[in-house]
MINU-504062 format. One record per residue: residue number from 1; residue in one letter; x, y, z of N, C-alpha, C in turn. Coordinates in steps of 0.2 Angstrom, whole numbers, plus 5000, padded with zeros to 4 digits. Each point is the difference from the previous one (the first is absolute). Layout:
ATOM num residu  n.X  n.Y  n.Z ca.X ca.Y ca.Z  c.X  c.Y  c.Z
ATOM NUM      a    X    Y    Z    X    Y    Z    X    Y    Z
...
END
This chain:
ATOM num residu  n.X  n.Y  n.Z ca.X ca.Y ca.Z  c.X  c.Y  c.Z
ATOM   1      x 4881 4852 4868 5005 5004 5003 5003 5004 4994
ATOM   2      x 5001 5006 5001 5003 5005 4995 5008 4999 5001
ATOM   3      x 5003 5002 4994 5008 5000 5000 5003 5004 5006
ATOM   4      x 4997 5006 5001 5002 5004 5006 5000 4997 5007
ATOM   5      x 4994 4996 5000 4999 4997 5007 5005 4994 5000
ATOM   6      x 5001 4997 4995 5005 4994 5000 5007 5003 5002
ATOM   7      x 5002 5005 4997 5006 5004 5001 5001 5002 5007
ATOM   8      x 4994 5002 5003 5000 5003 5007 5001 4994 5005
ATOM   9      x 4997 4994 4998 5001 4994 5004 5007 4997 5000
ATOM  10      x 5003 5000 4993 5006 4998 4999 5005 5004 5004
ATOM  11      x 4999 5007 5000 5005 5004 5004 4999 4999 5007
ATOM  12      x 4994 4998 5003 5000 4999 5007 5003 4993 5002
ATOM  13      x 5000 4995 4996 5003 4994 5001 5007 5000 4999
ATOM  14      x 5003 5004 4995 5007 5001 5000 5003 5004 5006
ATOM  15      x 4996 5005 5002 5002 5004 5006 5000 4996 5006
ATOM  16      x 4995 4995 5001 5000 4996 5006 5006 4995 5000
ATOM  17      x 5002 4998 4994 5006 4996 4999 5006 5003 5001
ATOM  18      x 5001 5006 4998 5006 5005 5001 5000 5001 5008
ATOM  19      x 4995 5002 5003 5000 5001 5007 5002 4995 5004
ATOM  20      x 4998 4994 4999 5002 4994 5003 5007 4998 4999
ATOM  21      x 5002 5001 4994 5007 4999 4998 5005 5004 5004
ATOM  22      x 4998 5007 5000 5004 5005 5004 5001 4998 5007
ATOM  23      x 4994 4998 5003 5000 4998 5007 5004 4994 5002
ATOM  24      x 5000 4995 4995 5003 4994 5001 5008 5000 4999
ATOM  25      x 5001 5004 4995 5007 5000 4997 5005 5002 5005
ATOM  26      x 5006 4998 5000 5005 5002 5005 5006 5003 4996
ATOM  27      x 4999 5002 4994 5005 5004 4996 5001 5007 5002
ATOM  28      x 5006 5002 5000 5002 5007 5002 4999 5004 4994
ATOM  29      x 5002 4998 4994 4999 5004 4994 4995 4997 4996
ATOM  30      x 4996 5003 4997 4995 4998 4995 5003 4998 4993
ATOM  31      x 4995 4998 4996 5002 4998 4993 5000 5006 4995
ATOM  32      x 5006 5001 4998 5000 5006 4995 4996 4998 4993
ATOM  33      x 5001 4994 4998 4996 4997 4994 4993 5000 5001
ATOM  34      x 4997 4998 5006 4993 5000 5001 4997 5008 5000
ATOM  35      x 5004 5004 5004 4998 5007 5000 5000 5003 4993
ATOM  36      x 5005 4999 4996 5000 5002 4993 4994 4997 4996
ATOM  37      x 4999 4994 5001 4994 4997 4996 4994 5003 5002
ATOM  38      x 4999 5001 5006 4993 5003 5003 5000 5007 4997
ATOM  39      x 5005 5004 5000 5000 5007 4997 4998 5000 4993
ATOM  40      x 5004 4996 4996 4998 4999 4993 4993 4998 4998
ATOM  41      x 4998 4995 5004 4993 4997 4999 4995 5005 5002
ATOM  42      x 5001 5004 5005 4995 5005 5002 5000 5006 4995
ATOM  43      x 5006 5002 4998 5001 5005 4995 4996 4998 4993
ATOM  44      x 5001 4994 4998 4996 4997 4994 4993 5001 5001
ATOM  45      x 4997 4998 5006 4993 5000 5002 4998 5007 5000
ATOM  46      x 5004 5005 5003 4998 5007 5000 5000 5003 4993
ATOM  47      x 5005 4997 4995 5000 5003 4993 4993 4998 4997
ATOM  48      x 4998 4993 5001 4994 4998 4997 4994 5004 5003
ATOM  49      x 5000 5002 5006 4994 5004 5003 5000 5007 4997
ATOM  50      x 5006 5003 4999 5001 5007 4997 4998 4999 4993
ATOM  51      x 5002 4995 4996 4998 4999 4993 4992 5000 5000
ATOM  52      x 4997 4996 5004 4993 4998 5000 4996 5006 5002
ATOM  53      x 5001 5003 5006 4996 5005 5003 5003 5007 5000
ATOM  54      x 5007 5001 4999 5003 5007 5000 5002 5001 5007
ATOM  55      x 5005 5005 5000 5003 5002 5006 4995 5004 5004
ATOM  56      x 4995 5003 4997 4995 5004 5004 4996 4996 5005
ATOM  57      x 5000 4994 4998 4996 4995 5004 5003 4999 5007
ATOM  58      x 5006 5001 5001 5003 5000 5007 4997 5005 5004
ATOM  59      x 5000 5007 4997 4997 5005 5004 4993 4999 5002
ATOM  60      x 4996 4997 4995 4993 4999 5001 4999 4995 5005
ATOM  61      x 5004 4994 5000 4999 4995 5005 5002 5002 5007
ATOM  62      x 5004 5005 5001 5002 5002 5006 4997 5006 5003
ATOM  63      x 4995 5003 4996 4997 5007 5002 4993 4999 4999
ATOM  64      x 4997 4995 4998 4992 5000 4999 4996 4999 5006
ATOM  65      x 5003 4997 5006 4997 4999 5006 5005 5000 5006
ATOM  66      x 4997 4999 5006 5005 5000 5006 5003 4993 5000
ATOM  67      x 4998 4995 4997 5003 4993 4999 5006 5001 4996
ATOM  68      x 4999 5003 4994 5006 5002 4996 5005 5004 5003
ATOM  69      x 4998 5005 5004 5005 5004 5003 5004 4996 5006
ATOM  70      x 4996 4996 5003 5003 4996 5005 5005 4995 4997
ATOM  71      x 4999 4997 4995 5005 4996 4996 5006 5004 4998
ATOM  72      x 4999 5006 4998 5005 5004 4997 5005 5002 5006
ATOM  73      x 4997 5002 5006 5004 5001 5006 5004 4994 5002
ATOM  74      x 4996 4995 5000 5003 4993 5002 5006 4999 4996
ATOM  75      x 5000 5001 4994 5005 4998 4995 5006 5005 5002
ATOM  76      x 4999 5006 5000 5005 5005 5002 5003 4999 5006
ATOM  77      x 4996 4998 5006 5003 4999 5006 5004 4994 5000
ATOM  78      x 4998 4994 4997 5004 4994 5000 5006 5001 4996
ATOM  79      x 5000 5003 4994 5006 5001 4996 5005 5004 5004
ATOM  80      x 4998 5005 5003 5005 5005 5004 5002 4996 5006
ATOM  81      x 4996 4996 5004 5003 4996 5005 5005 4995 4998
ATOM  82      x 4999 4997 4994 5005 4995 4997 5006 5004 4998
ATOM  83      x 5000 5006 4997 5005 5003 4998 5004 5003 5006
ATOM  84      x 4997 5001 5006 5003 5002 5006 5005 4995 5002
ATOM  85      x 4998 4993 5000 5004 4995 5002 5005 4998 4995
ATOM  86      x 4999 5001 4994 5004 4998 4994 5006 5005 4999
ATOM  87      x 4998 5006 5001 5005 5006 4998 5007 4999 5004
ATOM  88      x 5000 4999 5007 5007 5000 5003 5004 4994 4998
ATOM  89      x 4997 4994 4998 5004 4994 4997 5002 5002 4993
ATOM  90      x 4996 5004 4996 5002 5002 4994 5006 5005 5000
ATOM  91      x 5000 5004 5005 5005 5005 5000 5007 4996 5002
ATOM  92      x 4999 4995 5005 5006 4997 5002 5003 4996 4994
ATOM  93      x 4996 4998 4995 5002 4996 4994 5003 5005 4994
ATOM  94      x 4999 5007 5002 5002 5005 4995 4995 5001 4994
ATOM  95      x 4994 4999 5002 4995 5001 4995 4998 5008 5000
ATOM  96      x 4998 5002 4994 4998 5007 5000 4993 5001 5002
ATOM  97      x 4999 5001 5007 4993 4999 5003 4996 5006 4997
ATOM  98      x 5002 5006 4999 4995 5005 4998 4997 4998 4993
ATOM  99      x 5005 4998 4995 4997 4998 4994 4996 4994 5000
ATOM 100      x 5001 4995 5004 4996 4994 5001 4993 5002 5004
ATOM 101      x 5001 5005 5004 4994 5002 5004 4995 5004 4995
ATOM 102      x 5003 5003 4995 4996 5004 4995 4996 4994 4996
ATOM 103      x 5004 4995 4998 4997 4994 4996 4994 4997 5004
ATOM 104      x 5002 4999 5006 4994 4997 5005 4994 5005 5000
ATOM 105      x 5002 5006 5001 4994 5005 5001 4996 5000 4993
ATOM 106      x 5003 4999 4995 4996 5000 4993 4997 4994 4999
ATOM 107      x 5002 4994 5002 4998 4994 4998 4997 4995 5006
ATOM 108      x 5001 5002 5006 4998 4997 5006 5003 4993 5000
ATOM 109      x 4996 4994 5000 5003 4994 5001 5005 4997 4994
ATOM 110      x 4999 5003 4994 5004 4998 4995 5007 5002 5001
ATOM 111      x 5001 5007 5002 5007 5002 5002 5002 4998 5006
ATOM 112      x 4996 4999 5005 5002 4997 5006 5003 4993 5000
ATOM 113      x 4997 4996 4996 5002 4993 4999 5007 5000 4996
ATOM 114      x 5000 5004 4995 5006 5001 4996 5006 5002 5005
ATOM 115      x 4999 5005 5004 5005 5003 5005 5002 4994 5004
ATOM 116      x 4995 4996 5003 5002 4995 5004 5004 4994 4997
ATOM 117      x 4998 4999 4993 5004 4995 4996 5007 5002 5000
ATOM 118      x 5001 5006 4999 5007 5003 4999 5003 5000 5007
ATOM 119      x 4997 5001 5005 5003 5000 5007 5002 4993 5002
ATOM 120      x 4995 4995 4999 5002 4993 5001 5006 4998 4996
ATOM 121      x 5000 5002 4994 5006 4998 4996 5006 5002 5002
ATOM 122      x 5000 5007 5002 5006 5003 5003 5002 4997 5007
ATOM 123      x 4995 4998 5004 5002 4997 5006 5003 4993 5000
ATOM 124      x 4997 4996 4995 5002 4994 4999 5007 5000 4997
ATOM 125      x 5001 5004 4995 5007 5001 4997 5005 5002 5005
ATOM 126      x 4998 5005 5005 5005 5002 5005 5001 4994 5005
ATOM 127      x 4995 4996 5002 5001 4994 5004 5005 4995 4997
ATOM 128      x 4999 4999 4993 5004 4995 4996 5007 5002 5000
ATOM 129      x 5001 5007 4999 5007 5002 4999 5003 5000 5007
ATOM 130      x 4997 5000 5005 5003 5000 5007 5001 4993 5002
ATOM 131      x 4998 4995 4995 5000 4993 5002 4995 4997 5005
ATOM 132      x 4995 5004 5001 4995 4997 5004 4993 5001 4997
ATOM 133      x 4997 4994 4999 4993 5000 4997 4995 5002 5006
ATOM 134      x 4996 5005 4999 4995 5001 5006 4997 4994 5003
ATOM 135      x 5001 4999 5006 4997 4994 5004 4993 5002 5002
ATOM 136      x 4996 4995 5001 4993 5001 5003 5001 5003 5007
ATOM 137      x 4995 5004 5001 5000 5003 5007 4998 4995 5005
ATOM 138      x 5002 5001 5006 4999 4996 5006 4992 5001 5001
ATOM 139      x 4997 4994 5001 4993 5001 5002 4999 5002 5007
ATOM 140      x 4995 5004 5001 4999 5003 5007 4992 4998 5002
ATOM 141      x 4999 4997 5005 4994 4998 5002 4996 5006 5002
ATOM 142      x 4994 5000 4998 4995 5006 5002 5002 5006 4996
ATOM 143      x 5004 5001 4996 5002 5006 4996 4997 5000 4994
END
């Protein structure tokens, strides 16, 4: 098995774990530290990719065939949907949404994870200063 195949399978396993954790968790606000670590880790991985293959490889990867274009569109759509849901909460916390949005548009998941880390940190700080730690959401059957 090649290193890229191993990384692909590792990503799938991590994604399944994250998916299950998100569905099971009753937290109202996520972990700022985890989001920041994921952003930094993915930024480091991206830096290695750019160092090894160059920035042009992003274009090549997403424009060589319909599969690459589909993955590109999927990335754009997914990041914009996430930003759509994150932006109102970020505005409520006083974040500079246009500047963060530009960072997200330029870096996709790296910027989105950094933005979410900052958002979670601000939400947790606001809850702590109000004297209330975010409680788990009430479980709803069938939801």
